[in-house]
C-alpha positions in Angstrom: -48.7 31.0 326.8 -47.7 31.1 323.1 -46.1 27.9 321.9 -43.3 28.4 319.5 -41.9 26.3 316.5 -38.4 27.2 315.4 -37.5 26.0 312.0 -34.5 25.8 309.8 -35.9 25.2 306.1 -34.0 23.1 303.5 -31.2 23.3 303.2 -27.9 24.4 305.2 -25.5 21.7 306.3 -25.3 18.0 306.3 -22.9 17.5 309.2 -24.3 19.9 312.0 -27.2 22.0 312.7 -27.3 25.7 311.7 -27.3 27.3 315.3 -29.8 30.1 315.0 -32.7 28.2 316.3 -30.6 26.7 319.1 -29.6 30.2 320.2 -33.2 31.3 320.3 -34.4 28.2 322.0 -31.7 28.8 324.8 -33.0 32.4 325.1 -36.7 31.2 325.5 -35.7 28.6 328.0 -34.5 31.7 330.2 -38.0 33.2 329.9 -39.8 29.7 330.5 -41.4 30.1 327.0 -42.1 26.7 325.6 -40.5 26.2 322.2 -39.5 23.1 319.8 -37.0 23.4 317.0 -36.7 21.5 313.8 -34.1 21.3 310.9 -36.2 20.2 308.0 -33.1 20.1 305.8 -31.6 17.0 307.3 -34.9 15.3 307.7 -35.6 15.8 303.9 -32.1 14.6 303.0 -32.6 11.4 305.1 -36.0 10.7 303.4 -34.5 11.3 300.1 -31.2 9.3 300.4 -32.8 6.1 301.8 -33.8 2.8 300.2 -37.5 3.9 299.8 -36.4 7.4 298.8 -34.2 6.2 296.0 -36.9 3.9 294.7 -39.2 6.8 294.4 -36.5 8.8 292.8 -35.9 6.0 290.2 -39.7 5.9 289.5 -39.9 9.6 289.2 -36.9 9.6 286.7 -39.3 7.3 284.3 -41.3 10.7 283.8 -38.5 12.6 282.5 -39.4 13.7 279.0 -35.8 14.7 277.6 -33.0 12.5 276.5 -30.8 11.5 279.2 -27.1 12.2 279.6 -24.7 9.4 279.5 -24.0 9.9 283.2 -27.8 9.5 284.0 -28.0 6.4 282.0 -25.2 4.8 283.8 -26.7 5.7 287.3 -30.2 4.5 286.1 -28.7 1.2 284.8 -26.9 0.8 288.2 -30.1 1.5 290.2 -30.2 -1.8 292.1 -26.8 -1.3 293.4 -27.6 2.2 294.6 -30.9 1.1 296.3 -29.1 -1.9 298.1 -26.2 0.2 299.4 -27.8 3.6 300.2 -29.0 2.9 303.9 -25.5 1.3 304.9 -23.7 4.3 303.3 -25.9 6.7 305.3 -25.3 4.8 308.6 -21.7 4.9 307.9 -21.7 8.7 307.4 -23.6 9.1 310.6 -20.9 7.3 312.4 -23.0 4.2 313.1 -21.4 1.6 310.8 -17.7 2.1 310.9 -16.7 -1.4 309.5 -18.3 -0.5 306.2 -15.2 1.5 305.5 -13.3 -1.7 304.5 -16.0 -2.6 301.9 -16.0 0.8 300.5 -12.4 1.3 300.2 -12.1 -1.9 298.2 -13.7 0.3 295.4 -16.1 -2.4 294.1 -18.8 -1.9 296.7 -20.1 1.5 295.6 -21.4 2.1 292.1 -19.5 4.8 290.4 -20.5 7.5 287.8 -18.9 10.8 286.8 -18.0 12.1 290.1 -15.5 9.3 290.5 -13.6 10.3 287.4 -11.5 12.6 289.5 -10.3 9.6 291.6 -7.2 9.1 289.3 -5.8 12.6 289.9 -6.6 12.3 293.6 -5.5 8.8 294.2 -2.0 10.0 295.5 -3.7 11.5 298.5 -5.2 8.5 299.8 -1.9 7.3 301.1 -2.0 10.1 303.7 -5.8 9.4 304.8 -7.0 6.8 307.1 -9.4 4.0 306.1 -12.5 5.9 307.5 -11.4 9.2 305.9 -10.8 7.6 302.4 -14.3 5.8 302.7 -16.0 9.1 303.6 -14.6 10.7 300.6 -15.8 7.8 298.3 -19.1 7.8 300.0 -19.4 11.6 299.2 -18.7 11.1 295.7 -21.4 8.4 295.6 -24.0 10.8 297.1 -23.0 13.5 294.5 -23.6 11.2 291.7 -27.1 10.6 293.1 -27.5 14.4 293.4 -26.6 14.8 289.8 -29.3 12.5 288.7 -31.8 14.4 290.8 -30.9 17.6 289.5 -31.0 16.5 285.9 -34.1 14.4 286.0 -36.2 15.1 289.0 -35.6 18.4 290.7 -33.4 21.0 288.9 -33.4 23.2 292.2 -31.8 20.6 294.3 -28.4 20.9 296.2 -27.1 19.4 299.3 -26.6 22.8 301.1 -29.1 25.0 299.1 -32.3 24.8 297.4 -33.5 27.2 294.6 -30.6 29.6 295.5 -31.0 31.5 292.2 -34.4 32.7 293.4 -32.8 34.4 296.5 -29.7 35.9 295.0 -29.9 39.7 294.3 -33.7 39.5 294.2 -34.6 43.2 294.1 -38.0 42.2 292.9 -40.1 39.7 294.5 -41.7 38.7 291.1 -39.5 35.6 290.2 -39.9 34.2 293.5 -43.6 35.0 293.8 -44.2 33.4 290.3 -42.3 30.3 291.4 -44.6 30.0 294.5 -47.7 29.9 292.3 -46.3 26.8 290.4 -46.9 23.2 291.3 -44.9 21.8 294.1 -41.5 20.3 293.2 -40.4 16.8 294.4 -38.5 18.1 297.1 -41.4 20.6 298.2 -43.7 17.6 298.7 -41.0 15.9 300.6 -40.5 18.7 303.0 -44.1 19.5 303.4 -44.6 15.9 304.4 -42.0 16.5 307.3 -43.6 19.7 308.1 -47.2 18.5 308.4 -46.1 15.8 310.9 -44.3 18.7 313.0 -47.3 20.8 313.0 -49.7 17.9 313.9 -47.6 16.8 316.8 -46.3 20.2 318.2 -49.4 22.3 317.5 -47.6 25.6 317.7 -49.2 29.1 317.9 -46.3 30.8 316.2 -43.8 29.3 313.6 -40.6 31.1 313.2 -38.2 30.6 310.2 -34.6 31.2 310.4 -33.3 32.1 306.9 -29.6 32.5 306.9 -28.9 32.2 303.2 -30.5 32.6 299.7 -30.4 28.9 299.5 -33.1 28.2 301.9 -35.3 31.4 301.3 -37.5 29.5 298.7 -38.2 26.5 301.1 -39.0 29.0 303.8 -41.7 30.7 301.6 -43.0 27.3 300.5 -43.3 26.1 304.1 -45.1 29.4 305.1 -47.5 28.9 302.1 -48.3 25.5 303.2 -49.0 26.6 306.8 -51.3 29.5 305.8 -53.4 27.1 303.7 -53.4 24.4 306.1 -53.3 26.0 309.6 -54.5 29.5 308.9 -54.7 30.3 312.5 -51.1 30.0 313.1 -48.8 33.1 312.8 -45.6 32.9 310.9 -42.3 35.0 311.3 -39.0 35.1 309.5 -35.6 36.1 310.8 -32.0 35.4 310.2 -29.0 36.5 308.1 -31.0 36.9 304.9 -33.6 39.3 306.1 -31.0 41.0 308.3 -29.0 42.1 305.1 -31.4 41.8 302.2 -34.8 42.9 303.5 -34.0 45.9 305.5 -36.2 48.1 303.1 -38.9 45.7 302.1 -42.0 47.2 300.7 -43.8 44.5 298.7 -47.1 43.7 300.4 -47.2 40.2 298.7 -44.6 38.9 300.9 -47.0 39.1 303.8 -49.3 36.7 302.0 -46.8 34.2 303.3 -45.3 35.7 306.5 -47.0 37.8 309.4 -43.7 39.2 310.6 -40.2 39.8 309.3 -37.7 40.5 312.2 -34.3 42.2 311.9 -31.0 41.7 313.7 -30.6 39.9 317.1 -33.7 37.9 317.4 -34.3 37.6 321.1 -36.1 40.7 322.0 -38.1 40.8 318.8 -39.0 37.2 319.4 -40.2 38.0 322.9 -42.2 41.1 321.6 -44.0 38.6 319.1 -45.0 36.2 321.8 -46.2 39.1 324.0 -48.2 40.4 321.1 -49.9 36.9 320.6 -50.5 36.8 324.3 -52.2 40.1 324.2 -49.8 42.0 326.3 -48.7 44.6 323.5 -50.1 46.2 320.5 -48.9 45.6 316.9 -47.1 49.0 316.7 -45.1 48.3 319.9 -42.8 45.5 318.4 -39.0 45.4 318.1 -37.5 45.7 314.6 -40.3 44.0 312.9 -42.0 44.4 309.6 -45.6 43.9 309.5 -48.6 44.6 307.3 -51.0 47.2 308.5 -54.0 48.3 306.3 -52.2 46.7 303.3 -49.0 48.8 303.7 -45.7 47.3 304.9 -45.0 48.8 308.1 -41.8 48.9 310.3 -42.9 48.4 313.8 -40.1 49.5 316.3 -41.6 51.6 318.9 -40.9 49.5 321.9 -38.5 51.1 324.3 -37.2 47.8 325.6 -33.6 47.5 325.3 -31.9 44.4 323.5 -30.5 41.6 325.7 -26.9 41.5 326.6 -24.9 38.4 325.8 -24.6 37.3 329.2 -28.5 37.4 329.5 -29.5 35.2 326.4 -28.6 31.8 327.8 -26.8 28.7 326.6 -27.8 27.4 323.1 -30.1 24.5 323.4 -29.9 21.6 320.7 -32.6 19.5 322.2 -35.3 18.5 319.7 -32.6 18.0 316.9 -31.6 14.7 315.7 -28.0 15.2 316.5 -26.9 11.5 315.8 -28.4 11.6 312.4 -26.4 14.4 310.8 -24.0 13.1 308.1 -20.2 13.8 307.8 -18.8 14.1 304.3 -15.4 14.8 302.8 -15.8 16.7 299.6 -12.1 17.3 298.7 -9.0 15.8 300.2 -7.8 18.6 302.4 -7.7 18.4 306.3 -8.7 22.0 306.9 -11.4 22.2 304.1 -13.1 19.3 305.8 -13.9 21.3 309.0 -17.1 22.7 307.4 -18.4 19.4 306.4 -17.0 16.5 308.5 -18.0 16.1 312.3 -20.6 17.6 314.5 -19.9 21.0 316.0 -21.5 22.8 318.9 -21.7 26.4 317.9 -21.0 29.3 320.3 -20.0 32.9 319.9 -17.1 34.5 321.9 -18.2 38.2 321.1 -21.1 39.7 319.3 -20.0 41.8 316.5 -16.6 42.8 315.3 -13.9 44.3 317.6 -12.2 45.9 314.5 -15.4 46.9 312.5 -13.5 49.1 309.8 -13.3 46.8 306.8 -14.8 48.8 303.9 -16.2 45.8 302.1 -18.2 44.6 305.2 -21.5 45.5 306.5 -20.2 47.5 309.4 -23.0 49.8 309.5 -25.4 47.0 310.7 -25.6 45.8 314.3 -24.5 42.2 313.7 -21.0 43.9 313.0 -21.3 47.2 314.6 -22.3 46.3 318.1 -19.4 44.7 319.7 -20.0 42.8 323.1 -17.6 40.1 324.2 -18.6 37.3 326.7 -16.5 36.7 329.7 -14.2 33.5 329.4 -15.8 31.9 332.6 -19.3 32.2 331.2 -18.1 30.8 327.8 -16.6 27.9 329.7 -19.9 27.5 331.8 -21.8 27.3 328.4 -19.2 24.8 326.9 -19.6 22.5 329.9 -23.5 22.7 329.8 -23.4 22.0 326.1 -21.1 19.0 326.3 -23.5 17.5 328.9 -26.5 18.2 326.6 -25.0 17.0 323.3 -22.2 14.6 324.3 -20.0 16.5 321.9 -16.7 18.0 322.6 -16.2 19.8 319.5 -17.0 23.7 319.3 -17.1 26.1 316.3 -17.1 29.7 317.7 -18.8 31.4 314.8 -17.5 34.9 315.5 -17.2 37.5 312.7 -13.5 37.9 314.3 -12.7 36.4 317.5 -10.7 38.8 319.8 -7.1 37.7 320.5 -7.1 38.5 324.1 -10.5 36.9 324.8 -9.1 33.8 322.9 -6.3 33.7 325.4 -8.5 34.0 328.4 -10.8 31.3 327.0 -7.8 29.0 326.5 -6.4 29.6 330.0 -10.0 28.9 331.4 -10.3 25.7 329.4 -6.9 24.6 330.8 -7.8 25.7 334.3 -10.8 23.5 334.3 -9.0 20.6 332.7 -11.7 20.3 329.9 -11.0 18.3 326.8 -12.3 20.1 323.8 -11.7 20.7 320.2 -12.4 24.1 318.8 -11.9 26.5 316.0 -12.9 30.0 314.9 -12.6 33.1 312.5 -10.0 35.7 313.3 -8.2 38.7 311.9 -4.6 38.1 311.0 -3.2 40.7 313.3 0.2 40.8 315.2 -1.4 40.0 318.5 -1.3 36.4 317.5 2.3 35.7 318.6 4.1 32.5 318.6 3.3 32.1 322.5 -0.3 32.8 322.1 -0.8 30.3 319.4 0.9 27.7 321.5 -1.5 28.5 324.2 -4.4 28.1 321.9 -3.3 24.9 320.6 -2.9 23.5 324.2 -6.5 24.3 325.0 -7.7 22.4 322.0 -7.7 24.8 319.1 -7.1 22.9 315.9 -7.8 25.4 313.2 -8.5 29.1 312.3 -10.0 30.9 309.4 -9.3 34.5 308.6 -9.4 37.0 305.7 -6.2 37.7 303.7 -8.7 39.1 301.0 -6.7 40.7 298.2 -3.3 39.9 299.4 -2.1 43.3 298.2 -0.7 45.9 300.7 -2.3 48.7 298.5 -5.7 47.2 298.4 -5.4 46.1 302.1 -5.0 49.8 303.0 -7.9 50.7 300.9 -10.0 48.0 302.5 -8.9 49.3 306.1 -8.0 45.8 306.9 -5.4 46.9 309.4 -2.9 44.2 308.2 -0.1 43.6 305.6 0.8 40.6 303.7 4.0 40.2 305.5 2.3 40.4 308.8 -0.3 37.7 307.6 2.7 35.3 306.6 4.2 35.8 310.2 0.9 35.2 311.9 0.0 32.2 309.8 3.5 30.8 310.3 3.0 31.2 314.0 -0.3 29.2 314.0 1.1 26.5 311.7 4.3 26.0 313.9 2.0 25.6 316.8 0.1 22.9 314.9 -3.0 24.9 314.1 -4.4 24.6 310.7 -5.1 28.0 308.8 -7.8 28.7 306.1 -7.6 32.1 304.3 -10.5 33.8 302.8 -9.4 35.4 299.4 -10.8 38.1 297.4 -10.5 39.4 293.9 -12.1 42.2 292.0 -12.1 45.0 294.8 -12.6 48.3 293.2 -9.4 49.5 291.2 -7.7 46.1 291.5 -5.7 45.9 288.4 -4.5 42.8 286.6 -1.1 43.1 287.8 -2.3 43.2 291.5 -4.5 40.2 290.8 -1.4 38.2 289.5 0.8 39.4 292.4 -1.9 38.3 294.9 -1.8 34.9 293.4 1.8 34.7 293.7 1.5 35.7 297.3 -0.9 32.8 297.8 1.2 30.5 295.9 4.3 31.3 298.2 2.3 31.0 301.2 1.1 27.5 300.3 4.5 26.5 299.2 5.9 27.7 302.5 3.4 25.6 304.3 1.8 28.4 306.4 -1.7 28.0 304.5 -3.6 24.7 304.6 -6.6 25.9 302.8 -8.3 28.9 301.1 -11.2 30.1 298.9 -11.3 32.8 296.4 -14.5 34.8 296.0 -15.3 37.8 293.8 -15.8 41.0 295.4 -19.5 42.0 295.8 -20.6 45.4 296.7 -23.2 45.3 299.4 -25.6 48.1 300.3 -24.6 48.4 304.0 -20.7 48.5 303.5 -18.6 51.7 303.2 -17.9 50.9 299.5 -21.8 50.5 299.0 -22.7 53.7 300.9 -20.0 55.8 299.4 -18.8 54.3 296.0 -17.4 57.5 294.8 -14.6 57.3 297.5 -13.5 53.9 295.9 -13.7 55.2 292.2 -16.6 53.0 291.3 -20.2 53.8 290.5 -23.6 52.0 291.0 -25.5 51.1 287.8 -28.6 52.2 289.6 -29.8 54.2 292.6 -33.1 52.9 292.9 -34.1 50.3 295.7 -36.1 47.2 294.9 -39.3 46.4 296.8 -37.9 42.9 298.1 -34.2 42.3 298.7 -31.7 45.1 298.5 -28.0 44.3 299.4 -25.9 43.3 296.4 -25.2 46.2 294.1 -24.1 46.0 290.7 -21.3 48.5 290.0 -19.0 49.7 287.3 -15.2 49.8 288.0 -13.6 51.7 285.2 -10.0 51.5 286.7 -9.8 47.8 287.6 -9.2 44.7 285.5 -11.9 42.5 283.9 -12.1 40.6 286.9 -14.4 37.6 285.6 -11.5 36.7 283.5 -9.6 35.6 286.3 -12.3 33.5 288.3 -11.5 29.9 286.8 -7.6 30.4 286.9 -7.7 31.4 290.5 -9.7 28.8 291.7 -8.0 26.0 289.5 -4.6 26.9 290.7 -5.7 27.2 294.5 -7.2 23.6 294.2 -3.8 22.3 293.1 -2.0 24.3 295.9 -4.2 22.9 298.5 -3.2 19.5 297.4 0.4 20.5 297.5 1.1 20.4 294.0 2.0 22.5 290.9 4.1 25.2 292.8 6.4 25.1 289.9 4.1 26.0 287.2 4.3 29.6 285.9 1.2 31.6 286.9 0.4 31.9 283.1 -0.2 28.2 283.1 -3.5 28.9 284.9 -5.1 31.3 282.6 -6.2 31.1 278.9 -5.6 34.9 278.4 -2.1 36.6 278.6 -1.2 37.9 282.0 1.7 39.7 283.2 4.5 38.2 285.1 4.4 38.7 288.8 6.4 41.5 290.4 6.6 39.9 293.8 10.1 39.0 294.8 11.0 35.3 294.8 11.1 34.2 298.5 9.1 37.2 299.7 7.1 34.9 302.2 9.9 32.8 303.2 11.9 35.9 304.1 9.0 37.3 306.1 8.5 34.4 308.3 12.3 33.9 308.6 12.7 37.2 310.5 13.5 36.6 314.2 11.1 38.0 316.9 13.0 40.2 319.1 12.6 38.6 322.6 12.0 41.8 324.7 9.4 41.2 327.3 6.8 44.0 328.2 6.6 44.7 331.9 2.7 44.0 331.7 3.3 40.8 329.9 1.5 37.7 331.5 3.4 34.5 332.2 2.1 31.0 331.8 3.7 27.7 332.5 2.1 24.9 330.4 4.5 22.0 331.5 4.4 19.7 334.4 5.4 20.2 337.9 9.3 19.4 338.0 11.1 16.7 340.2 13.9 18.5 341.7 17.1 16.9 343.1 20.3 18.6 344.3 23.9 17.9 344.0 27.3 19.6 344.7 29.3 20.5 341.7 33.1 21.3 342.1 35.4 23.0 339.7 39.0 24.5 340.3 38.9 23.9 344.0 35.3 25.6 344.4 32.1 23.8 345.0 28.5 25.0 344.9 25.0 23.4 345.2 23.1 22.7 341.8 19.5 22.1 341.6 18.4 19.8 338.9 14.8 20.3 337.5 13.6 17.2 335.7 10.4 17.7 333.6 8.2 15.2 331.8 5.9 16.1 329.0 3.6 13.9 326.9 6.3 12.6 324.6 9.7 13.2 326.3 11.6 14.6 329.2 14.2 17.3 329.8 16.2 18.8 332.5 17.6 22.2 333.5 20.3 22.9 336.0 20.6 26.0 338.1 22.5 27.3 341.0 20.7 26.3 344.0 20.3 30.0 345.1 17.6 30.3 342.2 15.9 26.9 343.0 13.3 28.0 345.6 12.4 31.0 343.5 12.1 28.8 340.3 9.8 26.3 342.0 7.5 28.9 343.4 7.6 30.8 340.1 6.5 27.7 338.0 3.8 27.0 340.6 2.3 30.6 340.6 2.0 30.7 336.7 0.8 27.3 336.1 -2.6 27.0 334.2 -4.3 25.9 337.5 -4.0 29.3 338.9 -6.8 32.0 338.2 -4.6 35.0 338.7 -2.0 35.7 336.1 1.2 37.4 337.1 2.9 39.8 335.1 6.6 40.0 334.2 7.1 43.1 336.2 5.7 41.2 339.4 8.0 38.3 338.7 10.9 40.6 338.2 10.1 42.5 341.4 9.8 39.0 343.3 13.0 37.6 341.9 15.2 40.8 342.9 13.6 40.6 346.4 14.1 36.8 346.8 17.5 36.3 345.0 19.0 39.9 345.4 20.1 40.1 341.8 18.7 41.6 338.6 16.5 39.1 336.7 17.9 39.8 333.1 21.0 37.7 333.3 19.0 34.7 334.6 16.0 35.3 332.5 18.0 35.4 329.3 20.3 32.5 330.3 20.3 28.9 329.3 18.0 27.4 331.8 15.1 30.0 331.1 15.7 29.7 327.4 15.1 25.9 327.7 11.9 26.5 329.6 10.8 29.1 327.0 11.1 26.3 324.4 9.2 23.9 326.5 6.0 25.6 327.7 7.1 28.9 329.2 4.8 31.3 327.6 4.9 35.1 327.6 1.7 36.8 326.6 
């Protein structure tokens, strides 16, 4: 049977593996197909940032023919300090040398170059950070200084999470990339080919499959494939992943197939199985699944197989074996607790649902299967996979990499986690929709959710409607407030430059964002400029959005980003620096008092957003009306119940005292004894240990049957209000 080597080429992330190969390996396990996976990126980084690696770097710098910058001169002058400290710093960032934080924080251990110049303006933040976090941030600056030297003097293509990214961006023609591949290997090319050679010799695969999620690892995938073709010509080579899924759907340049034998699109499980059956002689070249091949010198799309794609419950549990999980390095680039989620700590990656349950946003690739085909996974199966991955990796942190996690499924997953008494930390991407009530957010937090990210996009109601986002700014403010009040951090994806967006709307969007940070309902955000893509409604029907394409022709290589003309909108490039600079300060909790004009070199209009718009939005009280089909959950402990007699004006009656203990304190509620038996059973029936969730209608009927009264006076009374504030949730 064909043996498969699954590769993530340099570079993606430093702190955790990109999950595509783990997903595919998990699927291949269900078919008993042997596979090995490798993350060349982390292995190259560790070779580069080591004592021996830095010695070689400084030797290589001697060959640099141009005048050095003052920053490079300083680093070279301090080379002995870098060489001496690098291994210890990497061990620390891998979590294996925690006591080094004391030395690092003394600020006379690490050599410092230009990246440390920001220290003075960020020094205020260190008082809120622990020693380990502060040391991680300083060590990150230290690595970035070394990276600056590499880029200046050794390999201009280098970046920690990308390599030669410019060659993969908007590459309608293969010419530039093909030309680069005919040149001599770069310094990093040599390193990553050394790692690849060892893998090929030890594993001896018949099929090598590269996962290429981003433009920043496209070049390295081609370089690797080129090396394999030269040194192991009998091995077949495939490419899949996010980049080909969006960019290479109309590829026609036969030169690409000098490097790859197959390019697979969309979900990789069935196409991969078909390739293996082809190599095992069980099917023909024209009977593949969503795969480009070269037949008689012509690029051909082979998709004649009648086999269906696999359902999510059939694809198995992601398998991270073979990857050096304890060697990934955690970094802290900026001092922001939410922003670090992407770079600090190792996260197991899972998906709650394939595709997007909303699937309407006009800037999104909603015509492609990775968005269009929506398929949720049952909460029980998700928890089975969570438990399996904890045993496999020893890690309890999970990043659910959904396009937009469904609120109902998130609630079901949270309940399943609580029922199984699992200890997990997790975060995911969402839509800011009204389903995220205060109570649902509390439930998510109780299950281990620590952060969410979601698209606020343009922060303008007119443009949100044009985008078909299905939300308003006021709604986003209330939802983010619910999350923040529950103790869950919030990151917002922000967009500027959507078709017809005016200067006034851009400034008003910034004011909305400023108010949200000032109100404390956002902890992190990122602005990106709108890009028209070929598979989005804007790209397919630009005339509906009052923009036009600059060309209607398709390239022979990558086709996704479309250059367009927006005659009605602002000059969007003018706002890029000011939007990002203001946001950087807002994320650090400063400069809210500055007028918006402060951030821009050109004249901008005053905002038309009312002062206190966001504060007013989040101050509105929710109407506490319970739907009959609402499900009830009790997060609190089992009460200790005692009874006593109460007398007033010659009358006496039995009182039940319910005492509750939570993790920090205790509280009591007292009720008439006629309600006590019902309340004891009620709290037991809706506890997180129960599999079946009771509706309010069922509770109401039961109350009126047992007590003989309408439930409303009791439900809206003091005792139940106390419980509502202490773990009684209505979902």
